[in-house]
C-alpha positions in Angstrom: 24.1 -22.5 -4.2 24.0 -18.6 -4.8 20.8 -16.8 -5.4 22.0 -13.3 -3.9 19.8 -9.4 -2.8 22.8 -7.0 -2.7 20.9 -4.0 -0.7 23.4 -0.9 -0.8 23.7 -0.2 3.2 23.8 3.4 3.3 21.6 4.3 0.0 18.4 1.9 1.3 18.9 3.2 5.3 18.4 7.0 3.8 15.4 6.0 2.2 14.1 4.2 4.6 14.7 7.5 7.2 13.6 9.6 3.7 10.7 7.7 3.5 9.6 7.9 7.3 10.4 11.6 7.2 7.3 12.6 4.7 5.3 10.0 6.4 4.4 10.6 10.4 3.1 8.1 12.1 3.5 5.4 9.4 3.6 1.6 10.4 5.9 -0.5 8.5 4.4 -3.4 7.4 6.7 -6.9 7.9 4.6 -9.9 6.2 5.1 -13.0 2.8 8.9 -13.2 2.0 9.7 -9.8 4.1 9.5 -8.1 0.5 12.6 -11.0 -0.3 15.0 -9.6 2.8 13.0 -11.7 5.3 11.2 -10.2 8.5 13.5 -10.7 10.9 15.3 -8.8 9.0 12.9 -6.1 8.2 11.8 -5.8 12.8 15.2 -5.2 13.5 15.8 -2.3 11.2 11.6 -1.4 12.1 13.4 -1.0 15.9 16.4 0.4 14.9 14.6 3.1 12.9 12.4 4.2 16.3 9.5 2.9 14.9 6.5 1.2 17.7 4.6 -0.6 16.1 5.0 -2.9 13.0 2.7 -4.8 10.9 2.9 -8.8 9.7 0.3 -11.0 7.9 -0.1 -13.8 10.3 0.2 -15.1 14.0 3.3 -17.2 12.8 4.8 -13.7 11.5 4.2 -11.9 14.8 5.8 -15.2 16.9 9.2 -15.1 14.6 9.8 -10.9 15.1 8.5 -10.3 18.0 11.5 -11.4 19.9 13.1 -9.6 17.9 11.1 -6.3 17.6 10.5 -4.7 20.7 7.5 -2.8 20.5 3.8 -3.6 19.8 3.3 -5.9 16.6 -0.3 -5.7 14.9 -1.7 -9.5 12.8 -3.6 -7.9 10.4 -5.1 -11.5 9.2 -8.4 -11.3 10.9 -8.9 -12.8 13.9 -11.5 -15.3 14.1 -12.5 -18.3 16.7 -14.0 -20.3 14.1 -10.6 -20.3 11.2 -8.4 -21.0 15.3 -7.2 -24.5 15.0 -5.4 -23.7 18.6 -2.9 -26.4 18.0 0.7 -26.7 19.6 4.3 -29.0 19.9 1.9 -31.2 22.0 -0.3 -32.0 19.2 2.7 -33.0 17.1 1.8 -31.1 14.2 3.7 -28.1 15.2 7.5 -27.9 15.1 10.2 -24.7 15.9 8.7 -21.1 15.7 5.1 -22.2 14.5 4.8 -23.6 18.2 4.3 -20.2 19.7 1.7 -19.1 17.7 -0.5 -19.8 20.7 2.2 -17.9 22.8 2.3 -14.5 22.1 2.3 -11.6 24.4 -0.7 -10.3 25.0 0.9 -7.0 26.3 2.4 -6.9 22.8 0.3 -8.0 20.4 -2.9 -6.3 18.7 -5.3 -7.8 17.2 -7.8 -7.2 13.7 -11.4 -7.9 14.3 -13.4 -8.2 11.1 -16.5 -9.2 11.5 -18.6 -9.2 14.3 -18.7 -13.0 15.0 -15.3 -12.9 16.1 -16.3 -9.1 17.6 -19.1 -11.3 20.2 -16.6 -13.9 21.0 -13.6 -12.0 21.4 -15.7 -10.5 24.1 -16.5 -13.1 25.8 -13.0 -14.6 25.9 -11.2 -13.0 28.9 -13.4 -9.8 30.7 -10.2 -10.1 32.8 -7.7 -8.6 30.2 -9.8 -7.8 27.5 -7.7 -8.2 24.1 -6.0 -5.7 22.1 -7.3 -4.8 18.8 -7.9 -3.0 16.0 -11.8 -2.3 14.3 -11.5 -3.0 10.6 -14.5 -1.7 8.2 -15.1 -3.9 5.3 -13.7 -1.2 2.6 -14.3 -1.7 -1.6 -11.8 -4.4 -1.3 -14.5 -6.6 -0.2 -11.9 -9.1 1.4 -12.5 -8.4 5.1 -14.3 -5.8 7.4 -17.0 -4.8 9.1 -19.6 -3.5 7.0 -21.4 0.2 7.6 -25.1 -1.3 8.0 -23.7 -3.4 11.4 -21.4 -0.9 13.4 -24.3 0.6 15.9 -25.0 -3.2 16.3 -21.1 -3.9 16.2 -20.7 -1.0 19.0 -23.2 -3.1 21.3 -20.6 -6.0 21.4 -17.7 -4.5 22.6 -16.2 -5.0 25.6 -13.4 -2.6 24.6 -12.6 -0.2 23.0 -10.5 -0.5 19.8 -7.1 0.9 19.2 -8.0 2.3 16.1 -9.9 1.2 12.9 -8.4 -0.6 10.4 -8.4 0.2 6.4 -7.4 -2.0 3.2 -8.4 0.2 0.6 -8.0 -1.0 -2.8 -4.5 0.5 -4.8 -5.0 3.8 -5.7 -6.6 4.8 -9.2 -5.4 7.4 -11.2 -7.4 10.5 -10.9 -9.4 9.3 -7.9 -9.6 9.0 -4.0 -10.8 7.5 -0.9 -11.0 10.5 1.4 -14.5 11.1 0.9 -15.3 7.5 1.6 -13.2 6.8 4.5 -15.0 9.8 5.8 -18.1 9.0 5.6 -17.2 5.3 6.9 -15.3 6.6 10.1 -17.5 9.6 10.7 -20.3 6.5 10.7 -18.6 4.6 13.2 -18.1 7.1 15.5 -21.5 8.1 15.1 -22.6 4.6 16.4 -20.9 5.4 19.7 -17.3 3.6 18.3 -14.8 5.6 20.0 -11.3 5.2 18.4 -8.2 7.3 19.1 -6.5 6.0 15.1 -7.2 5.6 11.8 -4.7 2.6 10.0 -4.8 2.9 6.5 -3.3 1.1 3.8 -2.5 2.3 -0.2 -3.1 6.4 1.1 -0.5 8.8 -0.2 0.2 12.1 2.3 -1.7 14.3 1.4 -4.6 12.5 1.6 -4.6 10.7 5.1 -3.7 14.6 6.3 -7.0 14.9 4.7 -8.6 12.7 6.5 -7.2 13.6 9.6 -8.9 17.1 9.4 -11.7 16.1 8.5 -12.8 13.3 11.5 -10.2 14.8 14.1 -8.2 11.4 14.9 -4.7 10.6 14.0 -4.0 8.6 10.6 -1.0 6.4 11.3 -0.8 4.9 7.1 1.1 1.2 7.2 3.4 1.0 4.3 5.4 -2.3 2.9 6.5 -1.6 -0.5 7.2 2.4 -1.4 9.4 2.0 2.5 11.3 -1.0 2.1 11.7 -1.4 -1.9 11.3 2.2 -2.6 15.3 3.2 -3.3 14.8 -0.4 -6.1 11.6 0.7 -7.4 13.8 3.3 -8.1 16.3 1.4 -9.3 19.1 2.1 -6.8 19.8 0.7 -3.5 18.9 -3.3 -3.9 19.9 -5.8 -6.8 19.3 -9.9 -6.9 21.8 -11.5 -9.1 22.9 -14.8 -9.7 26.3 -16.9 -10.4 26.6 -18.3 -13.4 27.3 -22.0 -12.9 28.7 -24.0 -16.4 29.1 -22.4 -20.4 28.5 -24.8 -23.0 29.1 -23.5 -26.6 26.2 -25.0 -28.2 25.4 -25.6 -32.0 22.1 -25.2 -33.5 20.0 -28.8 -33.6 21.9 -30.1 -30.7 19.1 -30.7 -27.6 20.2 -29.8 -24.2 18.5 -29.9 -20.4 15.9 -32.1 -18.9 13.5 -32.2 -21.3 16.2 -32.3 -24.1 15.4 -29.1 -26.1 16.5 -28.2 -29.2 18.8 -24.7 -28.7 18.0 -22.5 -31.3 20.9 -21.3 -32.8 24.8 -21.9 -32.4 25.6 -20.0 -29.4 26.4 -20.3 -25.7 24.2 -22.6 -23.5 24.9 -20.6 -19.6 24.2 -22.4 -16.2 23.2 -19.4 -13.3 22.0 -19.7 -10.2 18.3 -18.7 -10.0 15.3 -21.6 -10.4 11.3 -21.9 -9.0 12.6 -22.5 -5.6 14.2 -19.0 -5.7 11.1 -17.6 -6.7 12.5 -16.9 -10.7 10.2 -18.1 -13.5 6.9 -17.4 -11.2 4.1 -15.1 -12.4 0.8 -14.3 -11.1 -2.4 -14.5 -13.2 -3.2 -10.7 -14.7 -6.9 -10.8 -15.1 -7.4 -7.1 -15.7 -8.8 -6.7 -19.3 -7.8 -3.5 -21.7 -6.9 -4.0 -25.2 -2.8 -3.2 -25.0 -2.7 -5.6 -22.2 -4.6 -8.6 -24.8 -2.7 -7.9 -27.2 1.0 -7.8 -25.3 -0.4 -11.4 -24.1 -1.3 -12.5 -27.2 2.4 -11.7 -28.5 4.0 -13.1 -25.5 1.9 -16.9 -25.7 3.1 -16.8 -29.4 6.7 -16.4 -28.5 6.3 -18.9 -26.3 4.8 -21.0 -27.9 7.7 -20.9 -30.4 10.1 -20.9 -28.1 10.9 -17.4 -27.5 10.5 -16.9 -23.2 12.5 -13.8 -22.6 14.1 -14.5 -18.7 14.8 -11.9 -15.9 18.6 -12.9 -16.1 20.6 -9.6 -17.9 23.8 -9.4 -19.7 25.0 -6.2 -20.4 22.1 -4.9 -19.1 19.7 -6.4 -21.5 17.2 -9.6 -21.8 18.6 -13.1 -22.5 16.2 -15.8 -23.0 15.7 -19.2 -21.0 16.0 -22.7 -23.0 13.9 -24.0 -21.2 11.7 -24.1 -18.5 13.6 -23.2 -14.8 14.9 -25.7 -12.9 14.1 -25.9 -8.8 17.7 -24.3 -8.3 19.1 -23.6 -11.3 18.4 -21.8 -15.0 19.5 -22.6 -18.5 19.1 -19.4 -20.7 21.0 -19.2 -24.2 23.3 -16.8 -25.8 24.0 -16.3 -29.6 27.2 -15.7 -30.9 27.8 -12.5 -31.3 26.9 -11.0 -28.0 29.4 -11.5 -24.4 29.6 -14.4 -23.0 30.1 -13.9 -19.0 32.6 -15.8 -17.1 32.0 -18.9 -14.5 31.3 -17.0 -11.2 30.1 -13.8 -12.6 27.5 -12.8 -10.8 24.2 -11.9 -13.3 21.9 -9.2 -12.8 18.2 -10.5 -12.4 14.8 -8.6 -13.0 12.3 -10.4 -10.7 9.4 -9.1 -8.0 10.7 -8.8 -4.5 7.6 -10.2 -3.3 8.3 -13.7 -4.1 11.5 -14.5 -4.3 13.4 -16.5 -1.2 17.6 -15.3 -1.7 20.0 -18.2 -0.7 21.9 -14.9 1.3 20.9 -11.2 1.3 23.8 -8.9 2.5 24.7 -5.2 3.4 27.1 -3.9 1.1 
């Protein structure tokens, strides 16, 4: 099978360097599926770019990049003794890279501390060599973090100073800035007696980062994932995803095909192409945001789906295609009506997918 991410080596790396030039102190984020490129590849690129720090999602990801990236590795998921399993390979529950999760290099691994309990237990864990950590402040995201009202209590629990305050903001909205909120909460932590030289922050543009730095006197380092690694792809260049055509079948109206013996919508061609649910094709996150226009679009898609008209992400001559039935594990069946150009077996069709959910067979630097 060949569901492939193609990277224009020159364009992509030029984009990475340009982003780093615009965002001084940038901390690359490499987590999850590595934005479809793999965390290992991103760690290599971060090292080649001269970055001194990288942020990953969890300890398992840290174990996989620690031997690749020579600098500090921040684990973004909060460290908390109540959620640490303590499993090792000897328990028989772990195999492969996961067995190293409890053996991260303490000199280069930086925890995220997000609760008073974790802060207290961290202080008791090893007074001879306090763990390196960043202290996460609670934000309007309301996911993790120590609230503003608890800063003085947090200060009393410190056995060592944090390397930075960590702030994970909601996604920016039009005409709204989180600068004042950030300055207020960082200033509150400083006034409580917590000394940290820097602020690590997500979802804030460079101009606002500079305003926070000027107001607090701290170094502000933006954490950037999507805009760094996929900036060129978002602009329609640098990265493309393709699936190889495996088979083509001429069909007539009324013919039945596929696992569920689905009736084809008319005379044309059924194309079997690489790219299925195992690759992330056909997967969709729930949309919970409200709004009249969004509701109308969602209602329209639901009606069309009920009638058998479901758009597929595979493009032929730049135009979308339709699914014959739900994607299979590794291939999809798409339908082209008579009159459209029919691709050839072996041809690669471009695919529009979310990079944060795909798992390609190959990543090629062209």
